[in-house]
Structures are given as structure tokens and as C-alpha cells.
PLY file of the C-alpha trace (Angstrom):
ply
format ascii 1.0
element vertex 259
property float x
property float y
property float z
element edge 258
property int vertex1
property int vertex2
end_header
-81.26 -148.95 -71.15
-80.18 -150.24 -74.57
-76.77 -150.94 -75.92
-74.48 -147.91 -76.31
-71.50 -147.63 -78.58
-68.13 -147.11 -76.92
-64.84 -146.11 -78.54
-63.03 -148.45 -76.13
-62.79 -152.19 -76.77
-64.35 -154.45 -74.12
-61.91 -155.88 -71.59
-60.49 -159.22 -72.61
-61.26 -162.23 -70.48
-58.15 -164.34 -70.00
-57.90 -167.96 -69.02
-56.57 -166.83 -65.64
-59.64 -164.61 -65.14
-61.91 -167.55 -65.89
-60.01 -169.77 -63.47
-60.20 -167.12 -60.75
-63.94 -166.68 -61.26
-64.51 -170.42 -61.19
-62.45 -170.74 -58.02
-64.70 -168.21 -56.32
-67.77 -170.08 -57.54
-66.37 -173.37 -56.27
-65.60 -171.81 -52.90
-69.10 -170.40 -52.52
-70.60 -173.76 -53.43
-68.26 -175.55 -51.02
-69.17 -173.14 -48.20
-72.84 -173.71 -48.88
-72.46 -177.49 -48.82
-70.50 -177.74 -45.57
-72.83 -175.33 -43.78
-76.04 -177.21 -44.56
-77.92 -179.52 -42.23
-77.96 -182.34 -44.78
-76.96 -185.84 -43.79
-73.28 -186.74 -43.93
-73.98 -189.02 -46.90
-75.65 -186.19 -48.79
-72.86 -183.73 -47.96
-70.22 -186.24 -49.05
-72.02 -186.90 -52.33
-72.29 -183.19 -53.12
-68.63 -182.59 -52.29
-67.57 -185.50 -54.48
-69.60 -184.09 -57.35
-68.11 -180.63 -56.83
-64.56 -182.00 -56.78
-65.16 -184.10 -59.90
-66.40 -181.03 -61.75
-63.44 -178.93 -60.58
-61.04 -181.70 -61.56
-62.59 -181.88 -65.02
-61.69 -178.20 -65.40
-58.09 -178.85 -64.28
-58.56 -176.77 -61.14
-57.43 -179.29 -58.54
-54.07 -180.41 -57.22
-51.05 -178.17 -57.64
-52.73 -176.21 -60.45
-55.30 -174.91 -57.98
-52.75 -172.79 -56.11
-52.81 -169.83 -58.50
-56.59 -169.58 -58.28
-56.47 -169.96 -54.52
-53.96 -167.11 -54.20
-56.34 -164.83 -56.08
-59.20 -166.09 -53.93
-57.30 -164.95 -50.83
-57.29 -161.43 -52.28
-60.95 -161.60 -53.27
-62.01 -162.77 -49.81
-59.62 -160.55 -47.87
-62.13 -158.92 -45.52
-64.27 -162.03 -45.17
-61.27 -164.07 -44.04
-60.80 -161.79 -41.04
-63.65 -163.74 -39.47
-62.21 -166.85 -37.78
-65.16 -169.09 -38.68
-65.11 -168.10 -42.34
-61.36 -168.50 -42.49
-61.82 -172.00 -41.12
-64.12 -172.76 -44.07
-61.60 -171.31 -46.50
-58.81 -173.35 -44.89
-60.83 -176.54 -45.39
-61.49 -175.50 -48.99
-57.76 -175.17 -49.67
-57.25 -178.79 -48.63
-60.28 -179.85 -50.65
-58.99 -178.25 -53.86
-55.31 -179.15 -53.48
-55.94 -182.89 -53.47
-54.98 -184.82 -56.56
-57.68 -186.83 -58.30
-58.70 -189.89 -56.33
-56.62 -188.92 -53.29
-57.86 -188.18 -49.76
-54.56 -186.66 -48.61
-52.01 -184.10 -49.80
-48.47 -184.77 -50.87
-45.85 -183.09 -48.70
-44.82 -180.62 -51.42
-48.37 -179.48 -52.12
-49.21 -179.33 -48.40
-46.23 -177.06 -47.70
-47.19 -174.72 -50.55
-50.80 -174.73 -49.37
-49.84 -173.96 -45.77
-47.73 -171.02 -46.92
-50.65 -169.78 -48.98
-53.24 -170.12 -46.22
-51.32 -169.39 -43.01
-48.88 -166.64 -43.92
-49.36 -163.87 -41.35
-51.42 -166.20 -39.14
-48.89 -168.75 -37.87
-45.69 -167.38 -36.34
-43.89 -170.71 -36.59
-44.92 -171.21 -40.22
-41.39 -171.12 -41.66
-40.09 -173.58 -39.08
-43.11 -175.81 -39.54
-42.89 -175.93 -43.33
-39.15 -176.55 -43.28
-39.57 -179.35 -40.73
-42.30 -181.06 -42.75
-40.39 -180.68 -46.00
-37.16 -182.09 -44.56
-38.40 -184.78 -42.18
-41.86 -186.00 -43.22
-42.34 -188.49 -46.03
-45.97 -189.49 -45.68
-49.05 -187.82 -47.11
-50.81 -185.16 -45.04
-54.24 -186.30 -43.93
-57.22 -184.01 -43.54
-57.17 -184.51 -39.77
-53.53 -183.39 -39.56
-54.32 -180.45 -41.86
-57.12 -179.27 -39.60
-55.15 -179.72 -36.39
-52.28 -177.61 -37.70
-54.71 -174.69 -37.92
-55.76 -175.30 -34.32
-52.10 -175.53 -33.28
-51.37 -172.20 -34.98
-54.26 -170.57 -33.13
-53.86 -171.81 -29.58
-50.16 -172.55 -29.01
-47.85 -169.65 -28.24
-44.81 -168.93 -30.38
-42.49 -170.01 -27.54
-44.59 -173.17 -27.06
-45.00 -172.25 -23.39
-48.61 -173.47 -23.32
-48.09 -176.59 -25.41
-49.73 -179.60 -23.76
-47.84 -182.80 -24.64
-50.81 -184.78 -23.38
-53.17 -183.05 -25.79
-54.78 -184.84 -28.71
-52.26 -183.56 -31.24
-51.26 -185.63 -34.26
-47.89 -187.34 -34.11
-46.47 -184.94 -36.69
-47.12 -181.99 -34.38
-45.52 -183.82 -31.44
-42.47 -184.54 -33.59
-42.27 -180.88 -34.61
-42.32 -179.77 -30.98
-39.58 -182.26 -30.15
-37.60 -180.95 -33.13
-37.99 -177.38 -31.85
-36.77 -178.51 -28.44
-33.64 -180.07 -29.91
-33.01 -177.10 -32.21
-33.32 -174.73 -29.28
-30.90 -176.86 -27.24
-28.33 -176.87 -30.02
-28.66 -173.12 -30.57
-27.44 -172.58 -27.02
-23.99 -173.58 -28.26
-23.57 -170.08 -29.65
-23.76 -168.68 -26.12
-21.40 -171.30 -24.76
-18.67 -170.60 -27.34
-16.62 -167.44 -27.57
-17.37 -165.15 -30.49
-13.82 -165.19 -31.89
-13.56 -168.28 -34.15
-9.78 -168.35 -33.64
-10.08 -168.54 -29.86
-8.58 -171.44 -27.95
-10.73 -173.37 -25.49
-9.34 -175.40 -22.64
-10.82 -178.78 -21.81
-12.38 -177.35 -18.66
-14.08 -174.67 -20.73
-15.45 -177.34 -23.07
-16.88 -179.28 -20.14
-18.30 -176.13 -18.58
-19.97 -175.09 -21.83
-21.44 -178.56 -22.32
-22.68 -178.60 -18.72
-24.32 -175.19 -19.16
-25.92 -176.43 -22.34
-27.35 -179.49 -20.66
-28.81 -177.33 -17.86
-30.12 -174.64 -20.19
-33.78 -173.81 -19.93
-34.69 -173.80 -23.60
-38.23 -173.39 -24.84
-40.83 -173.25 -22.05
-43.32 -176.07 -22.13
-40.88 -178.51 -23.67
-40.40 -180.92 -20.78
-42.43 -184.06 -21.45
-44.60 -185.20 -18.59
-45.75 -188.65 -17.58
-48.25 -190.02 -20.06
-46.99 -187.87 -22.90
-47.29 -189.31 -26.37
-43.80 -187.96 -27.02
-41.09 -190.28 -25.80
-39.47 -189.08 -22.59
-35.83 -188.22 -22.99
-33.85 -191.05 -21.33
-30.24 -191.30 -20.20
-29.07 -192.43 -23.62
-30.62 -189.31 -25.16
-28.75 -187.14 -22.66
-25.43 -188.85 -23.40
-25.99 -188.62 -27.15
-26.83 -184.91 -26.96
-23.85 -184.20 -24.71
-21.47 -185.98 -27.06
-22.91 -184.23 -30.09
-22.56 -180.80 -28.52
-19.08 -181.59 -27.28
-18.07 -182.44 -30.84
-19.35 -179.06 -31.95
-17.26 -177.38 -29.32
-14.21 -179.41 -30.26
-14.36 -178.05 -33.81
-12.72 -174.98 -32.28
-8.97 -175.13 -31.55
-8.62 -176.88 -28.21
-5.81 -176.50 -25.67
-5.93 -179.65 -23.58
-5.22 -179.26 -19.93
-2.81 -181.65 -18.27
-5.67 -183.49 -16.61
-7.50 -184.16 -19.92
-11.18 -185.15 -19.91
0 1
1 2
2 3
3 4
4 5
5 6
6 7
7 8
8 9
9 10
10 11
11 12
12 13
13 14
14 15
15 16
16 17
17 18
18 19
19 20
20 21
21 22
22 23
23 24
24 25
25 26
26 27
27 28
28 29
29 30
30 31
31 32
32 33
33 34
34 35
35 36
36 37
37 38
38 39
39 40
40 41
41 42
42 43
43 44
44 45
45 46
46 47
47 48
48 49
49 50
50 51
51 52
52 53
53 54
54 55
55 56
56 57
57 58
58 59
59 60
60 61
61 62
62 63
63 64
64 65
65 66
66 67
67 68
68 69
69 70
70 71
71 72
72 73
73 74
74 75
75 76
76 77
77 78
78 79
79 80
80 81
81 82
82 83
83 84
84 85
85 86
86 87
87 88
88 89
89 90
90 91
91 92
92 93
93 94
94 95
95 96
96 97
97 98
98 99
99 100
100 101
101 102
102 103
103 104
104 105
105 106
106 107
107 108
108 109
109 110
110 111
111 112
112 113
113 114
114 115
115 116
116 117
117 118
118 119
119 120
120 121
121 122
122 123
123 124
124 125
125 126
126 127
127 128
128 129
129 130
130 131
131 132
132 133
133 134
134 135
135 136
136 137
137 138
138 139
139 140
140 141
141 142
142 143
143 144
144 145
145 146
146 147
147 148
148 149
149 150
150 151
151 152
152 153
153 154
154 155
155 156
156 157
157 158
158 159
159 160
160 161
161 162
162 163
163 164
164 165
165 166
166 167
167 168
168 169
169 170
170 171
171 172
172 173
173 174
174 175
175 176
176 177
177 178
178 179
179 180
180 181
181 182
182 183
183 184
184 185
185 186
186 187
187 188
188 189
189 190
190 191
191 192
192 193
193 194
194 195
195 196
196 197
197 198
198 199
199 200
200 201
201 202
202 203
203 204
204 205
205 206
206 207
207 208
208 209
209 210
210 211
211 212
212 213
213 214
214 215
215 216
216 217
217 218
218 219
219 220
220 221
221 222
222 223
223 224
224 225
225 226
226 227
227 228
228 229
229 230
230 231
231 232
232 233
233 234
234 235
235 236
236 237
237 238
238 239
239 240
240 241
241 242
242 243
243 244
244 245
245 246
246 247
247 248
248 249
249 250
250 251
251 252
252 253
253 254
254 255
255 256
256 257
257 258
């Protein structure tokens, strides 16, 4: 069928449209490369060539995020498959790297995790905030991949977390952070709701004791051989003193016996 005249102008192709289309093309090429039976050297060479071409089009690093967000919409149904989502997740890391880098900066990694794992990782907000506030080193590809595994297999309450598992140190530190945050949150139950209330010294000690005995998040107790440092006596004393100071911020009526 030949060309036909139309009273309507053709749709305009914007720079964003071109970037979105290229991102889809890059993803399809990436998926093809990583799924082949080629040698590791051949796969690496093809991926390097693909990244160099994408970088020459200014589609890598932080600028890739807009195209990746549109790609999430384009691949919506395909990403329901766990294996295909795994490929997409690897592609996000691949595209978000800056030129010549093998890792992601913390800021880009946090944005990329929010893009890829929203609706899939129930501890995503806590994870991203922890990494943003406490981690200063670049995010390696191994850590990136293991965070996906962590989001898939570990329960929201961390009840099935295995401290002896082969998790990266960053994940272990996050779990320890969640343990401490959960311990400190118990202070709300130990204190009375009325901020003007007066606490006796015995009530302070009782609240601190309850806090120290509180069963916080299941699965938090480190076992022998854990990569995470076991909480020693000094840790217990430090935590007790810290929590006691929080309690003492309320007006305190000292009993005659004192502490």
C-alpha cells in the first residue's frame, strides 16, 4: 500500500523518545549477551563494547535513570518473571556505572535500588536510608546482586536471617543496625505517653531493664561463628547507658535511695 495523505501532522520524536527507544535496544542486546554460551572473555568484550557505545550516547551513569524508569514501564509484564527481572536488575547496574568504573557511587546506587526494587523489597526505605547515611564506599556488583537475593529470601522481620550466611558485610551491618534501631524503639513502650509525666528512679531502672530483656526482631541474636561481631559486655553497658539517658530526658523524681 502506497503513501496516503493525512490531514494530521506526524507525531514528533523527542530526544526523550529516542533515549527511551535506545534504552530498550540496549537492554535487549544486554539480555542477549548475558544469555549466550560464549566464553567469559567474549561476553566481557561484547559488554564492554555495548557500554562504550551507550556511554558515547550519554546514556550511562546518573543520566540513565530516566530511560530506565521508562524501561520499567515498557517491560512491565516481562518483569513479573523472576529470571527476567534478574536480568533487568543486572542491566540497571550495568547502565548506572560511570565511565571507567566497575562500581556505583552511593547516591546512584540508592536511586537505582529505588527504581528497581520498589514494590519488591519491603525493607527498601530502611535499606536505602541506612546506605545513604552510613556507607561511604562504592557499591560493588557482588553487593548489588546480593541485595536482590536478600530482598527475595529474607523475611521483613528478619526472622529467617542467617548470620552465618555468605552475605556481604554491608548487609550484615544493616541487620545489626536494624537490631539496634528495634532495641531503641522499645523506649516508647517503656516511657509513659504523657511528656510531662514524672518518673521515679525505680521506674527508670525498670524501663531500662525491660528494654534490655526485650525480644526485638526475631533472628537477630548472633551465633557462634557469625561474621557480625557478638555483642559483648561493653556493648550492653553502652546500650543501657544510652537508653537511660533517653529516659532521663523526662522530668525525674529521684527516690531517696538514688541509683
